[in-house]
C-alpha positions in Angstrom: 0.7 86.9 -19.6 -2.8 87.4 -21.4 -0.5 85.4 -24.4 1.1 82.8 -22.5 -3.1 81.8 -21.3 -4.0 81.7 -24.6 -1.3 79.7 -25.5 -1.6 77.2 -23.1 -5.9 77.2 -23.9 -5.2 76.4 -27.6 -2.6 73.2 -26.3 -5.7 71.7 -23.9 -8.5 72.3 -26.1 -5.9 70.6 -29.1 -5.3 67.9 -26.2 -8.4 67.2 -25.4 -9.6 67.1 -29.2 -7.4 64.3 -30.0 -8.8 62.3 -27.4 -12.2 62.7 -27.7 -11.4 61.4 -31.5 -9.7 58.3 -30.4 -12.3 57.5 -28.7 -14.6 57.9 -30.8 -12.6 55.9 -33.7 -13.2 52.3 -31.1 -16.8 52.8 -31.3 -19.7 52.1 -33.6 -21.0 54.9 -35.0 -24.0 53.1 -36.3 -24.6 52.4 -32.1 -24.1 56.3 -31.1 -26.7 58.0 -29.3 -28.4 60.1 -31.1 -28.1 63.5 -28.7 -30.8 66.4 -28.8 -30.8 69.7 -29.2 -31.5 70.7 -25.5 -29.2 67.2 -24.1 -25.9 68.2 -22.9 -24.5 64.8 -22.6 -22.5 63.6 -25.5 -20.7 60.7 -24.1 -21.1 57.5 -27.3 -23.0 54.1 -26.0 -20.6 51.4 -25.8 -21.6 48.2 -27.8 -23.2 45.4 -24.5 -21.0 42.1 -24.8 -25.4 40.5 -26.5 -25.1 43.1 -28.4 -21.7 42.4 -29.5 -22.4 38.3 -30.3 -25.9 38.3 -31.2 -25.2 37.0 -34.4 -22.9 34.5 -33.6 -24.3 31.7 -33.8 -25.0 32.6 -37.1 -22.1 32.6 -38.8 -19.8 29.2 -40.5 -17.1 29.1 -36.9 -19.9 28.8 -34.1 -20.0 25.2 -33.3 -22.8 24.1 -30.7 -22.0 23.1 -27.6 -21.4 18.8 -26.4 -25.0 17.6 -24.6 -24.4 14.7 -22.1 -27.9 13.9 -22.3 -28.4 10.2 -23.6 -31.4 11.0 -25.2 -30.1 13.7 -27.5 -26.9 11.4 -27.9 -29.0 9.2 -29.1 -31.0 11.3 -31.6 -28.3 12.7 -33.2 -25.7 10.1 -33.6 -27.2 7.3 -36.1 -26.6 3.2 -35.5 -23.7 3.7 -38.2 -21.8 5.4 -35.7 -22.4 4.0 -32.2 -20.3 1.2 -30.6 -21.7 -1.3 -30.2 -19.9 -2.5 -26.7 -20.8 0.5 -24.9 -24.1 0.6 -26.7 -28.1 -0.5 -24.8 -31.0 -0.4 -27.5 -34.0 1.1 -25.5 -37.3 0.7 -26.1 -39.1 4.2 -26.4 -42.0 3.5 -23.8 -38.8 3.8 -21.3 -38.1 7.2 -22.2 -38.8 9.0 -18.0 -37.7 6.1 -16.5 -35.3 7.4 -13.6 -33.2 4.8 -14.1 -32.1 6.3 -17.0 -30.6 9.3 -15.4 -27.7 7.3 -14.1 -26.5 4.8 -16.9 -23.1 6.9 -17.4 -21.1 4.5 -18.6 -22.8 3.5 -21.7 -24.8 4.8 -24.8 -28.9 4.6 -24.6 -30.0 4.2 -28.3 -33.4 4.5 -28.2 -35.9 2.8 -30.9 -39.5 2.6 -31.5 -40.6 -0.8 -32.2 -38.2 -3.0 -29.9 -39.8 -5.4 -27.7 -38.2 -5.9 -24.8 -37.2 -2.6 -22.3 -33.8 -3.4 -23.1 -31.4 -4.9 -25.4 -28.1 -5.9 -25.4 -26.4 -6.7 -28.7 -23.1 -9.0 -28.5 -21.2 -8.0 -31.7 -18.2 -10.7 -31.5 -20.0 -13.7 -30.7 -24.1 -12.2 -32.0 -25.9 -13.1 -29.6 -28.2 -10.9 -27.6 -29.3 -10.1 -23.9 -32.6 -8.9 -22.6 -34.0 -7.1 -20.5 -37.9 -5.9 -18.8 -37.7 -3.6 -15.7 -40.8 -3.6 -13.5 -41.4 -2.0 -10.1 -42.7 -4.1 -8.0 -45.2 -0.7 -6.6 -46.4 -1.2 -10.4 -46.5 -4.7 -10.0 -49.5 -4.7 -7.7 -51.3 -2.2 -9.8 -51.3 -3.7 -13.1 -50.7 -7.4 -12.3 -50.9 -9.1 -15.7 -48.3 -6.5 -17.2 -45.5 -8.8 -16.1 -46.6 -11.9 -17.9 -48.2 -10.2 -21.4 -44.2 -8.8 -21.5 -42.7 -11.6 -21.1 -45.5 -13.7 -23.4 -45.0 -11.2 -25.6 -41.4 -11.4 -26.2 -42.0 -15.0 -26.7 -44.6 -14.8 -29.3 -43.8 -12.2 -30.7 -40.3 -11.4 -30.8 -38.2 -13.6 -33.2 -34.2 -12.8 -31.9 -33.6 -15.7 -29.9 -31.7 -13.9 -26.8 -28.8 -16.6 -24.8 -30.0 -14.2 -21.2 -33.2 -13.2 -20.6 -33.4 -10.9 -17.3 -36.3 -9.2 -15.0 -34.7 -6.1 -12.8 -37.5 -5.5 -10.1 -37.3 -2.5 -8.5 -38.4 -2.9 -4.7 -40.2 0.5 -3.5 -41.9 -0.4 -1.3 -41.2 -2.1 2.5 -43.6 -5.1 2.5 -42.7 -6.5 -0.8 -42.3 -10.6 0.3 -45.9 -11.4 -1.1 -45.0 -9.7 -4.7 -42.5 -10.8 -4.8 -42.8 -14.4 -4.7 -45.2 -14.4 -7.4 -42.7 -12.3 -9.7 -40.4 -15.0 -8.6 -43.1 -17.4 -9.9 -43.8 -15.6 -13.6 -40.2 -15.8 -14.0 -38.6 -19.2 -13.1 -41.5 -20.6 -15.3 -40.9 -18.5 -17.8 -37.0 -19.1 -17.7 -36.3 -15.7 -16.8 -33.5 -14.2 -15.0 -34.8 -12.1 -11.9 -32.5 -9.4 -10.3 -33.6 -7.2 -7.2 -32.6 -3.8 -7.0 -32.9 -1.2 -4.2 -32.5 2.0 -5.6 -32.2 3.9 -9.3 -28.6 3.8 -9.0 -28.2 -0.5 -8.8 -30.7 -0.7 -11.7 -28.7 1.5 -14.2 -25.5 -0.3 -12.5 -26.9 -3.9 -13.5 -27.6 -2.9 -16.5 -24.2 -1.7 -17.0 -22.2 -4.3 -15.3 -24.0 -6.3 -17.7 -22.7 -4.2 -20.8 -19.3 -4.7 -19.6 -19.1 -7.9 -19.4 -20.8 -9.7 -21.7 -17.2 -10.1 -23.6 -15.8 -11.5 -20.8 -14.9 -14.9 -20.5 -16.3 -16.8 -18.4 -13.1 -17.7 -16.8 -13.2 -14.8 -14.4 -16.4 -16.2 -11.9 -14.6 -20.2 -12.4 -12.8 -21.5 -9.7 -8.9 -21.7 -10.4 -7.6 -24.8 -10.2 -4.0 -24.6 -8.6 -1.7 -27.4 -10.3 1.6 -27.2 -8.7 2.2 -30.4 -5.8 2.5 -28.1 -2.5 -1.3 -26.5 -3.7 -3.1 -29.7 -4.5 -1.6 -31.5 -1.0 -2.4 -28.5 1.0 -6.6 -28.6 -0.7 -6.5 -32.7 -0.4 -5.3 -32.4 3.9 -6.6 -29.3 4.6 -10.4 -31.0 4.4 -9.0 -32.8 7.7 -11.1 -32.4 10.3 -8.0 -30.2 12.6 -5.2 -30.4 10.5 -4.3 -26.8 9.7 -1.9 -25.1 6.9 1.2 -25.3 9.5 0.5 -28.7 10.4 0.4 -29.2 6.8 4.1 -28.3 6.0 5.2 -30.4 8.8 4.1 -33.5 7.3 5.7 -32.5 4.0 8.5 -31.3 5.1 8.8 -34.7 7.1 8.1 -37.3 4.8 8.5 -35.5 1.4 6.1 -37.4 -0.6 2.2 -37.9 -0.2 2.7 -41.5 -1.0 5.4 -41.9 2.0 3.4 -39.5 4.7 0.0 -42.2 4.1 2.4 -45.1 4.1 3.7 -43.6 7.5 3.2 -44.8 10.9 0.9 -43.5 13.5 4.9 -43.6 15.5 6.2 -41.9 12.4 3.9 -39.2 12.5 3.8 -38.9 15.8 7.4 -37.3 15.8 6.3 -34.4 13.7 5.8 -31.1 16.5 2.7 -30.4 16.7 0.8 -32.9 16.5 -1.4 -34.5 18.6 -3.3 -37.2 19.7 -6.4 -36.2 17.7 -5.1 -35.1 14.5 -3.4 -38.2 14.2 -6.4 -40.4 15.0 -7.8 -38.1 12.0 -5.1 -38.5 9.4 -5.3 -42.2 9.7 -9.0 -42.3 9.2 -8.6 -40.5 6.3 -5.8 -42.5 4.8 -7.7 -45.8 6.0 -10.5 -45.1 4.1 -11.3 -45.9 0.5 -10.6 -43.1 -2.2 -13.8 -42.6 -4.2 -13.5 -42.0 -7.7 -15.1 -38.2 -8.5 
């Protein structure tokens, strides 16, 4: 019986030794706690996450995380690497302007020595747009500021700007008198005045100006239809009390504008929906002389 007990103890002792050996094999021996002579703690201390990756930034495989901050991107990117179609040149004096935080769709390129606050460069047409920013509260404290900035652009800036804009942030309730003065200065200086009631709206204006600077003017031009029905509809709809249903009825009955205008009142009266008032207005319009445009 005693021999069997000794054999079991030896087996357990060997298993414990193997477990401790396997545990110690995954421990950095340089980080083991020195156990004192009177200490009963024989467990090693494992490396923490911070200790394990403390020197990661010093390795060649480390890459700095991407930053969304527009000022940081402007400092890290050179002019040659910036895409002109999405780049807005920003005067260094505008640093700290709250509207810059809301400009998410363009890249801000900060520049020293820029006379306007913002410059939008159109590389395709080789033209520039300059923008000055002003708040009404600041204008009331510095009444001559706007005139001085505009005068400096007109006097000292050799750039020929195609568009000159003043974005005015309305940040007070009683703004009528101040706006009259600002409007007078911009009008006499041939600047366009744009009003915004929030920082987000001011930033959106700058982004929109930049986005649409290369768009053709046809986007806002009136579309003139060339087909017969559309032109006849435009002509006849200008006559009082005549609606689109009446126009379709008249054109389907007489076929052409010539036949319609040469028709007699009796012939027109048989058209459904054409009462005495509409007939009178049609005859009056057809009998008036045409004016050359």
